[in-house]
C-alpha positions, 0 to 999 in steps of 0.5 A: 499500499502506497502512502498517498497522504495529502502531506506527502503530495504537498512535499513532492509538489515543493520538491519539483517546484524547487528542482524547476526553479533551480534548473531555471536559475541556471538557464537564467544565469547562462543567459545573462553571461551570453547577454553580457558578452553580447553587449560587451562586443556591441560596445567594442565595435561602437567605440571603435568608430566603424562596424568592422572592428580592428582585428577583423581588418586582414593584411595591411594595404599599400597606404598602411605600409607607407604610413608605418614606413614613415614612422620607422624613418622619422627618427633617422633624419637629422631634421625635425621637419620632413616632407615625404613625396606621398604620391610617389612612393613604390610599394612591394610585397615580398611575401605574406607579411613583408612589405618593400616601400620606396620613395624620398624624403625632403629635409632642410639643413641647419642653413635651410638648404633643401636635401632629398634623401631616397630610401628603401625600407623592408618591413614585416607585419607581425599581426595586430592592428595595422596603424601601431608601430609595435606591430611591425618589424624593421628588416632593412632600411637603405638611403641614398 
């Protein structure tokens, strides 16, 4: 004979309800974590200023490599001001992440005389944000 008293039925009902509440709380916690991740990604995209975050950009193009090349060359110049011939640079790729840039830069010496220096720089892109110099390595720099 089974004991189906009203007290046993009530206890079973509350135990089942407590088990459902416990599993429901787990699902709610997982859902909240997922929402937090989605909100974080949306905020990151919003503050980056574009719909395409920096980590999805891919390999740098010629303009990216030339901009970084100028950052590597500036410290080697004796003059504080330099005019790069932005429209006349030559660009080449040796491999997937090795770039060759040839161009010239015009500086002035202390007496005001203009000096034109041609350069060839080989850079290796190491990954990361394209516009950060720390993500590039200087392989070779020749001037003449």
